[in-house]
PDB file of N, CA, C and O in Angstrom, chain B, residues numbered from 101:
ATOM      1  N   MET B 101       0.720  -1.288  -0.078  1.00  0.00           N
ATOM      2  CA  MET B 101       0.003  -0.152   0.273  1.00  0.00           C
ATOM      3  C   MET B 101       1.127   1.031  -0.447  1.00  0.00           C
ATOM      4  O   MET B 101       2.349   0.889  -0.393  1.00  0.00           O
ATOM      5  N   VAL B 102       0.579   1.952  -0.972  1.00  0.00           N
ATOM      6  CA  VAL B 102       1.206   3.231  -0.576  1.00  0.00           C
ATOM      7  C   VAL B 102       0.410   4.305  -0.239  1.00  0.00           C
ATOM      8  O   VAL B 102      -0.771   4.544  -0.492  1.00  0.00           O
ATOM      9  N   LEU B 103       1.652   5.200   0.665  1.00  0.00           N
ATOM     10  CA  LEU B 103       1.143   6.421   1.118  1.00  0.00           C
ATOM     11  C   LEU B 103       1.105   7.626   1.399  1.00  0.00           C
ATOM     12  O   LEU B 103       2.193   8.117   1.700  1.00  0.00           O
ATOM     13  N   HIS B 104      -0.064   8.507   1.411  1.00  0.00           N
ATOM     14  CA  HIS B 104       0.621   9.491   1.222  1.00  0.00           C
ATOM     15  C   HIS B 104      -0.121  10.661   1.950  1.00  0.00           C
ATOM     16  O   HIS B 104      -1.154  10.440   2.581  1.00  0.00           O
ATOM     17  N   LYS B 105       0.618  12.348   1.816  1.00  0.00           N
ATOM     18  CA  LYS B 105       0.414  13.124   2.620  1.00  0.00           C
ATOM     19  C   LYS B 105      -0.501  14.293   1.542  1.00  0.00           C
ATOM     20  O   LYS B 105      -0.453  14.182   0.317  1.00  0.00           O
ATOM     21  N   GLN B 106      -1.447  15.574   2.368  1.00  0.00           N
ATOM     22  CA  GLN B 106      -1.468  16.461   1.778  1.00  0.00           C
ATOM     23  C   GLN B 106      -0.297  17.093   1.749  1.00  0.00           C
ATOM     24  O   GLN B 106       0.651  16.736   2.450  1.00  0.00           O
ATOM     25  N   VAL B 107      -0.248  18.273   0.786  1.00  0.00           N
ATOM     26  CA  VAL B 107       1.062  19.086   0.442  1.00  0.00           C
ATOM     27  C   VAL B 107       0.381  20.693   0.205  1.00  0.00           C
ATOM     28  O   VAL B 107       0.606  21.043  -0.954  1.00  0.00           O
ATOM     29  N   ASN B 108      -0.286  21.614   0.889  1.00  0.00           N
ATOM     30  CA  ASN B 108      -0.814  22.537   0.126  1.00  0.00           C
ATOM     31  C   ASN B 108      -2.824  22.125  -0.507  1.00  0.00           C
ATOM     32  O   ASN B 108      -3.581  22.854  -1.147  1.00  0.00           O
ATOM     33  N   GLY B 109      -2.980  21.163  -0.134  1.00  0.00           N
ATOM     34  CA  GLY B 109      -3.900  20.152  -0.583  1.00  0.00           C
ATOM     35  C   GLY B 109      -3.808  19.723  -1.467  1.00  0.00           C
ATOM     36  O   GLY B 109      -4.682  19.921  -2.311  1.00  0.00           O
ATOM     37  N   VAL B 110      -3.163  19.247  -1.630  1.00  0.00           N
ATOM     38  CA  VAL B 110      -2.431  18.012  -3.120  1.00  0.00           C
ATOM     39  C   VAL B 110      -1.910  16.809  -2.287  1.00  0.00           C
ATOM     40  O   VAL B 110      -1.134  16.613  -1.352  1.00  0.00           O
ATOM     41  N   LYS B 111      -2.693  16.138  -3.064  1.00  0.00           N
ATOM     42  CA  LYS B 111      -2.276  14.812  -2.219  1.00  0.00           C
ATOM     43  C   LYS B 111      -0.641  14.362  -2.983  1.00  0.00           C
ATOM     44  O   LYS B 111      -0.414  14.413  -4.191  1.00  0.00           O
ATOM     45  N   VAL B 112       0.159  14.014  -2.112  1.00  0.00           N
ATOM     46  CA  VAL B 112       1.350  13.753  -2.588  1.00  0.00           C
ATOM     47  C   VAL B 112       2.018  12.391  -1.949  1.00  0.00           C
ATOM     48  O   VAL B 112       1.910  12.100  -0.757  1.00  0.00           O
ATOM     49  N   GLN B 113       2.695  11.633  -2.880  1.00  0.00           N
ATOM     50  CA  GLN B 113       3.142   9.789  -2.358  1.00  0.00           C
ATOM     51  C   GLN B 113       4.404  10.371  -1.393  1.00  0.00           C
ATOM     52  O   GLN B 113       5.250  11.262  -1.471  1.00  0.00           O
ATOM     53  N   LEU B 114       4.206   9.847  -0.917  1.00  0.00           N
ATOM     54  CA  LEU B 114       5.757  10.201   0.306  1.00  0.00           C
ATOM     55  C   LEU B 114       6.489   9.631   0.131  1.00  0.00           C
ATOM     56  O   LEU B 114       6.066   8.507  -0.138  1.00  0.00           O
ATOM     57  N   SER B 115       7.741   9.699   0.097  1.00  0.00           N
ATOM     58  CA  SER B 115       9.113   9.429   0.050  1.00  0.00           C
ATOM     59  C   SER B 115       9.057   7.888   0.480  1.00  0.00           C
ATOM     60  O   SER B 115       8.076   7.367   1.010  1.00  0.00           O
ATOM     61  N   ASP B 116      10.349   7.187   0.148  1.00  0.00           N
ATOM     62  CA  ASP B 116      10.350   6.047   0.546  1.00  0.00           C
ATOM     63  C   ASP B 116      11.105   5.581   1.563  1.00  0.00           C
ATOM     64  O   ASP B 116      11.193   4.429   1.989  1.00  0.00           O
ATOM     65  N   GLU B 117      11.977   7.184   2.136  1.00  0.00           N
ATOM     66  CA  GLU B 117      12.340   6.935   3.230  1.00  0.00           C
ATOM     67  C   GLU B 117      11.314   7.827   4.185  1.00  0.00           C
ATOM     68  O   GLU B 117      11.707   7.976   5.342  1.00  0.00           O
ATOM     69  N   GLU B 118      10.174   8.373   3.870  1.00  0.00           N
ATOM     70  CA  GLU B 118       9.029   9.368   5.020  1.00  0.00           C
ATOM     71  C   GLU B 118       8.268   7.878   4.461  1.00  0.00           C
ATOM     72  O   GLU B 118       8.716   7.436   5.519  1.00  0.00           O
ATOM     73  N   GLU B 119       7.939   7.333   4.165  1.00  0.00           N
ATOM     74  CA  GLU B 119       7.117   5.616   4.184  1.00  0.00           C
ATOM     75  C   GLU B 119       7.332   4.964   4.916  1.00  0.00           C
ATOM     76  O   GLU B 119       6.533   4.642   5.795  1.00  0.00           O
ATOM     77  N   ALA B 120       8.673   4.477   4.790  1.00  0.00           N
ATOM     78  CA  ALA B 120      10.112   4.055   6.339  1.00  0.00           C
ATOM     79  C   ALA B 120       9.188   4.295   7.097  1.00  0.00           C
ATOM     80  O   ALA B 120       8.090   3.745   7.180  1.00  0.00           O
ATOM     81  N   ALA B 121       9.921   5.719   8.071  1.00  0.00           N
ATOM     82  CA  ALA B 121      10.039   6.259   9.166  1.00  0.00           C
ATOM     83  C   ALA B 121       7.983   5.922   9.261  1.00  0.00           C
ATOM     84  O   ALA B 121       7.381   5.292  10.131  1.00  0.00           O
ATOM     85  N   THR B 122       7.555   6.448   8.336  1.00  0.00           N
ATOM     86  CA  THR B 122       5.637   5.841   9.230  1.00  0.00           C
ATOM     87  C   THR B 122       5.794   4.714   9.649  1.00  0.00           C
ATOM     88  O   THR B 122       5.542   4.664  10.853  1.00  0.00           O
ATOM     89  N   ARG B 123       6.045   3.931   9.297  1.00  0.00           N
ATOM     90  CA  ARG B 123       6.067   2.656   9.081  1.00  0.00           C
ATOM     91  C   ARG B 123       6.540   2.141  10.377  1.00  0.00           C
ATOM     92  O   ARG B 123       6.060   1.191  10.995  1.00  0.00           O
ATOM     93  N   ALA B 124       7.361   2.751  10.654  1.00  0.00           N
ATOM     94  CA  ALA B 124       8.524   2.201  11.783  1.00  0.00           C
ATOM     95  C   ALA B 124       8.148   2.070  12.210  1.00  0.00           C
ATOM     96  O   ALA B 124       7.713   1.015  12.672  1.00  0.00           O
ATOM     97  N   GLU B 125       7.826   4.331  12.654  1.00  0.00           N
ATOM     98  CA  GLU B 125       6.807   4.682  13.811  1.00  0.00           C
ATOM     99  C   GLU B 125       5.798   4.279  14.626  1.00  0.00           C
ATOM    100  O   GLU B 125       5.804   4.150  15.851  1.00  0.00           O
ATOM    101  N   TRP B 126       4.205   3.938  13.174  1.00  0.00           N
ATOM    102  CA  TRP B 126       3.592   2.511  13.760  1.00  0.00           C
ATOM    103  C   TRP B 126       3.637   0.886  14.029  1.00  0.00           C
ATOM    104  O   TRP B 126       2.909  -0.065  14.310  1.00  0.00           O
ATOM    105  N   GLU B 127       4.565   1.126  13.836  1.00  0.00           N
ATOM    106  CA  GLU B 127       5.345  -0.506  14.575  1.00  0.00           C
ATOM    107  C   GLU B 127       5.630  -0.292  15.831  1.00  0.00           C
ATOM    108  O   GLU B 127       5.498  -1.299  16.526  1.00  0.00           O
ATOM    109  N   ALA B 128       6.035   0.818  16.477  1.00  0.00           N
ATOM    110  CA  ALA B 128       6.869   0.914  17.297  1.00  0.00           C
ATOM    111  C   ALA B 128       5.640   1.644  18.436  1.00  0.00           C
ATOM    112  O   ALA B 128       5.705   1.447  19.649  1.00  0.00           O
ATOM    113  N   ASN B 129       4.251   2.736  17.600  1.00  0.00           N
ATOM    114  CA  ASN B 129       3.319   2.594  18.660  1.00  0.00           C
ATOM    115  C   ASN B 129       2.877   1.359  19.088  1.00  0.00           C
ATOM    116  O   ASN B 129       2.961   1.049  20.277  1.00  0.00           O
ATOM    117  N   ARG B 130       2.205   0.280  17.877  1.00  0.00           N
ATOM    118  CA  ARG B 130       1.663  -1.050  18.222  1.00  0.00           C
ATOM    119  C   ARG B 130       2.667  -1.823  19.242  1.00  0.00           C
ATOM    120  O   ARG B 130       2.254  -2.395  20.252  1.00  0.00           O
ATOM    121  N   LEU B 131       4.020  -1.773  18.862  1.00  0.00           N
ATOM    122  CA  LEU B 131       4.231  -2.867  20.106  1.00  0.00           C
ATOM    123  C   LEU B 131       4.252  -1.871  21.274  1.00  0.00           C
ATOM    124  O   LEU B 131       4.018  -2.533  22.286  1.00  0.00           O
ATOM    125  N   ALA B 132       4.433  -0.529  21.605  1.00  0.00           N
ATOM    126  CA  ALA B 132       4.452  -0.078  22.967  1.00  0.00           C
ATOM    127  C   ALA B 132       2.649   0.030  23.252  1.00  0.00           C
ATOM    128  O   ALA B 132       2.072   0.188  24.328  1.00  0.00           O
ATOM    129  N   THR B 133       2.240  -0.073  22.289  1.00  0.00           N
ATOM    130  CA  THR B 133       0.118  -0.419  23.045  1.00  0.00           C
ATOM    131  C   THR B 133      -0.050  -2.056  24.005  1.00  0.00           C
ATOM    132  O   THR B 133      -0.634  -2.368  25.043  1.00  0.00           O
ATOM    133  N   GLU B 134       1.044  -3.007  22.715  1.00  0.00           N
ATOM    134  CA  GLU B 134       0.756  -4.134  22.795  1.00  0.00           C
ATOM    135  C   GLU B 134       1.906  -4.629  24.459  1.00  0.00           C
ATOM    136  O   GLU B 134       1.836  -5.710  25.045  1.00  0.00           O
ATOM    137  N   ALA B 135       2.547  -3.821  24.715  1.00  0.00           N
ATOM    138  CA  ALA B 135       3.901  -4.221  25.969  1.00  0.00           C
ATOM    139  C   ALA B 135       2.794  -4.110  27.345  1.00  0.00           C
ATOM    140  O   ALA B 135       2.829  -4.989  28.206  1.00  0.00           O
ATOM    141  N   ILE B 136       2.060  -3.227  27.423  1.00  0.00           N
ATOM    142  CA  ILE B 136       1.020  -2.560  28.382  1.00  0.00           C
ATOM    143  C   ILE B 136      -0.617  -3.085  27.974  1.00  0.00           C
ATOM    144  O   ILE B 136      -1.470  -2.342  28.459  1.00  0.00           O
ATOM    145  N   LYS B 137      -1.007  -3.919  27.390  1.00  0.00           N
ATOM    146  CA  LYS B 137      -2.477  -4.309  27.230  1.00  0.00           C
ATOM    147  C   LYS B 137      -2.466  -5.398  28.187  1.00  0.00           C
ATOM    148  O   LYS B 137      -3.008  -6.307  27.557  1.00  0.00           O
ATOM    149  N   TRP B 138      -2.075  -5.990  29.704  1.00  0.00           N
ATOM    150  CA  TRP B 138      -1.961  -6.466  30.476  1.00  0.00           C
ATOM    151  C   TRP B 138      -2.541  -6.003  31.153  1.00  0.00           C
ATOM    152  O   TRP B 138      -3.350  -6.548  31.903  1.00  0.00           O
ATOM    153  N   GLN B 139      -2.103  -4.029  31.022  1.00  0.00           N
ATOM    154  CA  GLN B 139      -2.036  -3.502  32.379  1.00  0.00           C
ATOM    155  C   GLN B 139      -3.602  -2.668  32.451  1.00  0.00           C
ATOM    156  O   GLN B 139      -4.320  -2.251  33.361  1.00  0.00           O
ATOM    157  N   ARG B 140      -3.671  -2.700  30.769  1.00  0.00           N
ATOM    158  CA  ARG B 140      -5.480  -2.316  30.376  1.00  0.00           C
ATOM    159  C   ARG B 140      -6.195  -3.338  30.699  1.00  0.00           C
ATOM    160  O   ARG B 140      -6.757  -3.295  31.793  1.00  0.00           O
ATOM    161  N   ASP B 141      -6.284  -3.950  30.258  1.00  0.00           N
ATOM    162  CA  ASP B 141      -6.593  -5.478  30.632  1.00  0.00           C
ATOM    163  C   ASP B 141      -7.140  -6.005  32.322  1.00  0.00           C
ATOM    164  O   ASP B 141      -8.208  -6.597  32.474  1.00  0.00           O
ATOM    165  N   ARG B 142      -6.284  -5.696  33.388  1.00  0.00           N
ATOM    166  CA  ARG B 142      -6.664  -5.807  35.080  1.00  0.00           C
ATOM    167  C   ARG B 142      -6.938  -4.423  34.608  1.00  0.00           C
ATOM    168  O   ARG B 142      -7.923  -4.908  34.051  1.00  0.00           O
ATOM    169  N   GLU B 143      -7.015  -2.964  34.251  1.00  0.00           N
ATOM    170  CA  GLU B 143      -7.896  -2.375  35.309  1.00  0.00           C
ATOM    171  C   GLU B 143      -9.180  -2.304  34.559  1.00  0.00           C
ATOM    172  O   GLU B 143     -10.055  -1.515  34.915  1.00  0.00           O
ATOM    173  N   ASN B 144      -9.373  -3.329  33.233  1.00  0.00           N
ATOM    174  CA  ASN B 144     -11.258  -3.080  33.224  1.00  0.00           C
ATOM    175  C   ASN B 144     -11.155  -4.682  34.020  1.00  0.00           C
ATOM    176  O   ASN B 144     -12.045  -5.392  33.551  1.00  0.00           O
ATOM    177  N   ALA B 145     -10.716  -5.077  34.580  1.00  0.00           N
ATOM    178  CA  ALA B 145     -11.483  -6.536  35.169  1.00  0.00           C
ATOM    179  C   ALA B 145     -11.509  -5.955  36.895  1.00  0.00           C
ATOM    180  O   ALA B 145     -12.266  -5.824  37.856  1.00  0.00           O
ATOM    181  N   TYR B 146     -10.368  -5.780  36.541  1.00  0.00           N
ATOM    182  CA  TYR B 146     -10.675  -5.322  38.547  1.00  0.00           C
ATOM    183  C   TYR B 146     -12.416  -4.418  39.112  1.00  0.00           C
ATOM    184  O   TYR B 146     -12.923  -3.489  38.484  1.00  0.00           O
ATOM    185  N   PRO B 147     -12.840  -4.872  40.049  1.00  0.00           N
ATOM    186  CA  PRO B 147     -14.021  -4.353  40.505  1.00  0.00           C
ATOM    187  C   PRO B 147     -13.703  -2.858  40.474  1.00  0.00           C
ATOM    188  O   PRO B 147     -12.635  -2.470  40.000  1.00  0.00           O
ATOM    189  N   SER B 148     -14.704  -1.928  41.020  1.00  0.00           N
ATOM    190  CA  SER B 148     -14.274  -0.656  41.770  1.00  0.00           C
ATOM    191  C   SER B 148     -13.457  -1.295  42.529  1.00  0.00           C
ATOM    192  O   SER B 148     -13.041  -2.448  42.643  1.00  0.00           O
ATOM    193  N   VAL B 149     -13.222   0.399  43.365  1.00  0.00           N
ATOM    194  CA  VAL B 149     -12.128   0.624  44.362  1.00  0.00           C
ATOM    195  C   VAL B 149     -13.643   0.715  45.606  1.00  0.00           C
ATOM    196  O   VAL B 149     -13.397   0.457  46.784  1.00  0.00           O
ATOM    197  N   THR B 150     -14.772   1.001  45.293  1.00  0.00           N
ATOM    198  CA  THR B 150     -16.244   1.024  46.007  1.00  0.00           C
ATOM    199  C   THR B 150     -16.194  -0.744  46.865  1.00  0.00           C
ATOM    200  O   THR B 150     -16.241  -1.095  48.044  1.00  0.00           O
ATOM    201  N   ASN B 151     -16.096  -1.371  45.759  1.00  0.00           N
ATOM    202  CA  ASN B 151     -16.962  -3.215  45.104  1.00  0.00           C
ATOM    203  C   ASN B 151     -15.125  -3.187  46.123  1.00  0.00           C
ATOM    204  O   ASN B 151     -15.199  -3.559  47.294  1.00  0.00           O
ATOM    205  N   GLN B 152     -14.319  -2.947  45.825  1.00  0.00           N
ATOM    206  CA  GLN B 152     -12.906  -3.667  46.802  1.00  0.00           C
ATOM    207  C   GLN B 152     -12.943  -3.825  48.371  1.00  0.00           C
ATOM    208  O   GLN B 152     -12.810  -4.815  49.090  1.00  0.00           O
ATOM    209  N   PHE B 153     -13.186  -2.406  48.660  1.00  0.00           N
ATOM    210  CA  PHE B 153     -13.279  -1.787  50.030  1.00  0.00           C
ATOM    211  C   PHE B 153     -14.485  -2.766  50.983  1.00  0.00           C
ATOM    212  O   PHE B 153     -14.488  -3.236  52.121  1.00  0.00           O
ATOM    213  N   ASP B 154     -15.379  -2.761  49.916  1.00  0.00           N
ATOM    214  CA  ASP B 154     -17.062  -3.411  50.678  1.00  0.00           C
ATOM    215  C   ASP B 154     -16.324  -5.027  50.742  1.00  0.00           C
ATOM    216  O   ASP B 154     -16.638  -5.704  51.721  1.00  0.00           O
ATOM    217  N   MET B 155     -15.433  -5.595  49.802  1.00  0.00           N
ATOM    218  CA  MET B 155     -15.348  -6.604  50.328  1.00  0.00           C
ATOM    219  C   MET B 155     -14.156  -7.107  51.509  1.00  0.00           C
ATOM    220  O   MET B 155     -14.248  -8.043  52.303  1.00  0.00           O
ATOM    221  N   ILE B 156     -13.070  -6.179  51.326  1.00  0.00           N
ATOM    222  CA  ILE B 156     -12.448  -5.934  52.373  1.00  0.00           C
ATOM    223  C   ILE B 156     -12.982  -5.918  54.064  1.00  0.00           C
ATOM    224  O   ILE B 156     -12.616  -6.641  54.991  1.00  0.00           O
ATOM    225  N   TRP B 157     -13.932  -4.854  54.041  1.00  0.00           N
ATOM    226  CA  TRP B 157     -14.730  -4.584  55.423  1.00  0.00           C
ATOM    227  C   TRP B 157     -15.445  -5.606  55.342  1.00  0.00           C
ATOM    228  O   TRP B 157     -15.917  -5.933  56.430  1.00  0.00           O
ATOM    229  N   ASN B 158     -15.718  -6.245  54.499  1.00  0.00           N
ATOM    230  CA  ASN B 158     -17.143  -7.379  55.287  1.00  0.00           C
ATOM    231  C   ASN B 158     -15.616  -9.023  55.420  1.00  0.00           C
ATOM    232  O   ASN B 158     -15.888 -10.052  56.038  1.00  0.00           O
ATOM    233  N   GLU B 159     -14.890  -8.916  55.052  1.00  0.00           N
ATOM    234  CA  GLU B 159     -14.436  -9.800  55.746  1.00  0.00           C
ATOM    235  C   GLU B 159     -13.524  -9.876  56.730  1.00  0.00           C
ATOM    236  O   GLU B 159     -13.075 -10.858  57.322  1.00  0.00           O
ATOM    237  N   LEU B 160     -13.273  -8.582  56.850  1.00  0.00           N
ATOM    238  CA  LEU B 160     -12.561  -8.016  58.323  1.00  0.00           C
ATOM    239  C   LEU B 160     -13.875  -8.229  59.151  1.00  0.00           C
ATOM    240  O   LEU B 160     -13.833  -8.906  60.178  1.00  0.00           O
ATOM    241  N   ASN B 161     -14.382  -7.982  58.962  1.00  0.00           N
ATOM    242  CA  ASN B 161     -15.925  -7.853  59.544  1.00  0.00           C
ATOM    243  C   ASN B 161     -16.404  -9.488  59.865  1.00  0.00           C
ATOM    244  O   ASN B 161     -16.880  -9.579  60.996  1.00  0.00           O
ATOM    245  N   ARG B 162     -16.387 -10.318  59.384  1.00  0.00           N
ATOM    246  CA  ARG B 162     -16.561 -11.401  59.542  1.00  0.00           C
ATOM    247  C   ARG B 162     -15.518 -11.980  59.776  1.00  0.00           C
ATOM    248  O   ARG B 162     -15.785 -12.619  60.794  1.00  0.00           O
ATOM    249  N   LYS B 163     -14.205 -12.245  59.438  1.00  0.00           N
ATOM    250  CA  LYS B 163     -13.526 -12.939  60.608  1.00  0.00           C
ATOM    251  C   LYS B 163     -12.265 -12.113  61.019  1.00  0.00           C
ATOM    252  O   LYS B 163     -11.390 -12.795  61.553  1.00  0.00           O
ATOM    253  N   GLY B 164     -12.040 -11.000  60.901  1.00  0.00           N
ATOM    254  CA  GLY B 164     -11.209  -9.932  61.619  1.00  0.00           C
ATOM    255  C   GLY B 164      -9.568 -10.156  61.024  1.00  0.00           C
ATOM    256  O   GLY B 164      -8.608 -10.304  61.780  1.00  0.00           O
ATOM    257  N   SER B 165      -9.485 -10.146  59.654  1.00  0.00           N
ATOM    258  CA  SER B 165      -8.462 -10.503  59.335  1.00  0.00           C
ATOM    259  C   SER B 165      -8.969 -10.719  57.626  1.00  0.00           C
ATOM    260  O   SER B 165     -10.002 -11.307  57.304  1.00  0.00           O
ATOM    261  N   ILE B 166      -8.029 -10.128  56.701  1.00  0.00           N
ATOM    262  CA  ILE B 166      -7.549 -10.293  55.302  1.00  0.00           C
ATOM    263  C   ILE B 166      -6.716 -11.974  55.423  1.00  0.00           C
ATOM    264  O   ILE B 166      -5.633 -12.200  55.963  1.00  0.00           O
ATOM    265  N   ALA B 167      -7.689 -13.033  54.693  1.00  0.00           N
ATOM    266  CA  ALA B 167      -6.799 -14.055  54.658  1.00  0.00           C
ATOM    267  C   ALA B 167      -6.450 -14.640  52.679  1.00  0.00           C
ATOM    268  O   ALA B 167      -7.117 -13.922  51.935  1.00  0.00           O
ATOM    269  N   ILE B 168      -5.975 -15.237  52.235  1.00  0.00           N
ATOM    270  CA  ILE B 168      -5.417 -15.903  51.090  1.00  0.00           C
ATOM    271  C   ILE B 168      -6.481 -16.867  50.994  1.00  0.00           C
ATOM    272  O   ILE B 168      -5.951 -17.728  50.291  1.00  0.00           O
ATOM    273  N   ASP B 169      -7.491 -17.221  51.217  1.00  0.00           N
ATOM    274  CA  ASP B 169      -9.097 -17.918  50.964  1.00  0.00           C
ATOM    275  C   ASP B 169     -10.246 -17.349  50.901  1.00  0.00           C
ATOM    276  O   ASP B 169     -11.244 -17.963  50.521  1.00  0.00           O
ATOM    277  N   GLY B 170     -10.273 -15.545  51.426  1.00  0.00           N
ATOM    278  CA  GLY B 170     -11.370 -14.138  51.039  1.00  0.00           C
ATOM    279  C   GLY B 170     -11.479 -14.389  49.486  1.00  0.00           C
ATOM    280  O   GLY B 170     -10.782 -14.830  48.572  1.00  0.00           O
ATOM    281  N   GLU B 171     -12.874 -13.811  49.710  1.00  0.00           N
ATOM    282  CA  GLU B 171     -13.159 -13.197  48.214  1.00  0.00           C
ATOM    283  C   GLU B 171     -12.348 -12.021  47.671  1.00  0.00           C
ATOM    284  O   GLU B 171     -11.916 -12.104  46.522  1.00  0.00           O
ATOM    285  N   TRP B 172     -12.127 -11.021  48.346  1.00  0.00           N
ATOM    286  CA  TRP B 172     -11.084  -9.982  48.278  1.00  0.00           C
ATOM    287  C   TRP B 172      -9.678 -10.553  47.061  1.00  0.00           C
ATOM    288  O   TRP B 172      -9.534 -10.462  45.842  1.00  0.00           O
ATOM    289  N   PHE B 173      -8.917 -11.095  48.101  1.00  0.00           N
ATOM    290  CA  PHE B 173      -7.643 -11.969  47.647  1.00  0.00           C
ATOM    291  C   PHE B 173      -8.179 -13.028  46.482  1.00  0.00           C
ATOM    292  O   PHE B 173      -7.585 -13.263  45.429  1.00  0.00           O
ATOM    293  N   LEU B 174      -9.428 -13.608  46.909  1.00  0.00           N
ATOM    294  CA  LEU B 174      -9.095 -14.564  45.174  1.00  0.00           C
ATOM    295  C   LEU B 174     -10.161 -13.735  44.209  1.00  0.00           C
ATOM    296  O   LEU B 174     -10.797 -14.370  43.368  1.00  0.00           O
ATOM    297  N   GLN B 175     -10.293 -12.703  44.309  1.00  0.00           N
ATOM    298  CA  GLN B 175     -10.933 -12.603  43.093  1.00  0.00           C
ATOM    299  C   GLN B 175      -9.632 -11.481  42.579  1.00  0.00           C
ATOM    300  O   GLN B 175      -9.888 -11.157  41.419  1.00  0.00           O
ATOM    301  N   ILE B 176      -8.627 -10.950  42.958  1.00  0.00           N
ATOM    302  CA  ILE B 176      -7.779 -10.152  42.750  1.00  0.00           C
ATOM    303  C   ILE B 176      -6.709 -11.095  42.474  1.00  0.00           C
ATOM    304  O   ILE B 176      -5.681 -10.583  42.031  1.00  0.00           O
ATOM    305  N   LYS B 177      -6.711 -12.278  42.623  1.00  0.00           N
ATOM    306  CA  LYS B 177      -6.006 -13.166  42.348  1.00  0.00           C
ATOM    307  C   LYS B 177      -5.650 -13.718  41.043  1.00  0.00           C
ATOM    308  O   LYS B 177      -4.635 -13.911  40.375  1.00  0.00           O
ATOM    309  N   ALA B 178      -7.060 -13.909  40.952  1.00  0.00           N
ATOM    310  CA  ALA B 178      -7.456 -14.458  39.635  1.00  0.00           C
ATOM    311  C   ALA B 178      -7.156 -13.282  38.948  1.00  0.00           C
ATOM    312  O   ALA B 178      -6.161 -13.567  38.282  1.00  0.00           O
ATOM    313  N   ILE B 179      -7.484 -12.023  38.718  1.00  0.00           N
ATOM    314  CA  ILE B 179      -7.707 -11.263  37.885  1.00  0.00           C
ATOM    315  C   ILE B 179      -5.236 -11.454  37.278  1.00  0.00           C
ATOM    316  O   ILE B 179      -4.668 -11.815  36.247  1.00  0.00           O
ATOM    317  N   LYS B 180      -4.877 -11.100  38.260  1.00  0.00           N
ATOM    318  CA  LYS B 180      -2.969 -10.969  38.028  1.00  0.00           C
ATOM    319  C   LYS B 180      -3.327 -11.859  37.013  1.00  0.00           C
ATOM    320  O   LYS B 180      -3.238 -11.544  35.827  1.00  0.00           O
ATOM    321  N   GLU B 181      -4.050 -13.835  37.700  1.00  0.00           N
ATOM    322  CA  GLU B 181      -3.280 -14.391  36.669  1.00  0.00           C
ATOM    323  C   GLU B 181      -3.996 -15.019  35.561  1.00  0.00           C
ATOM    324  O   GLU B 181      -3.666 -16.064  35.002  1.00  0.00           O
ATOM    325  N   LYS B 182      -5.049 -14.256  35.284  1.00  0.00           N
ATOM    326  CA  LYS B 182      -5.547 -14.264  34.226  1.00  0.00           C
ATOM    327  C   LYS B 182      -4.725 -12.888  33.381  1.00  0.00           C
ATOM    328  O   LYS B 182      -4.567 -13.292  32.229  1.00  0.00           O
ATOM    329  N   TYR B 183      -4.109 -11.346  33.507  1.00  0.00           N
ATOM    330  CA  TYR B 183      -3.631 -11.084  32.434  1.00  0.00           C
ATOM    331  C   TYR B 183      -2.451 -10.865  33.373  1.00  0.00           C
ATOM    332  O   TYR B 183      -2.335 -10.068  34.304  1.00  0.00           O
ATOM    333  N   PRO B 184      -1.548 -11.838  32.859  1.00  0.00           N
ATOM    334  CA  PRO B 184      -0.028 -11.606  34.311  1.00  0.00           C
ATOM    335  C   PRO B 184       1.034 -10.519  33.149  1.00  0.00           C
ATOM    336  O   PRO B 184       1.065 -10.317  31.935  1.00  0.00           O
ATOM    337  N   LYS B 185       1.609 -10.153  34.060  1.00  0.00           N
ATOM    338  CA  LYS B 185       2.170  -9.109  33.845  1.00  0.00           C
ATOM    339  C   LYS B 185       3.708  -9.252  32.449  1.00  0.00           C
ATOM    340  O   LYS B 185       4.510 -10.174  32.604  1.00  0.00           O
ATOM    341  N   GLN B 186       3.825  -8.624  31.678  1.00  0.00           N
ATOM    342  CA  GLN B 186       4.743  -9.128  30.640  1.00  0.00           C
ATOM    343  C   GLN B 186       6.208  -7.885  30.764  1.00  0.00           C
ATOM    344  O   GLN B 186       7.183  -8.005  30.022  1.00  0.00           O
TER     345      GLN B 186
END
């Protein structure tokens, strides 16, 4: 696919160097986006902070402490395992 740009309202084909630089920039952006995809996926999967505080409060109220078998811990752990850091 040949790339173009607008110069004074006229469609002009990019030079080979411009096209290579543009494609390299696109690839760098794609790689940067992919590198932090796990962060976006985690953020979208986590319960709201309000819900997390509620889970923690309920566990503290029932058990007196936060445990590794509690609702909050297990839910957060499952999300971290589903979307590991890369």
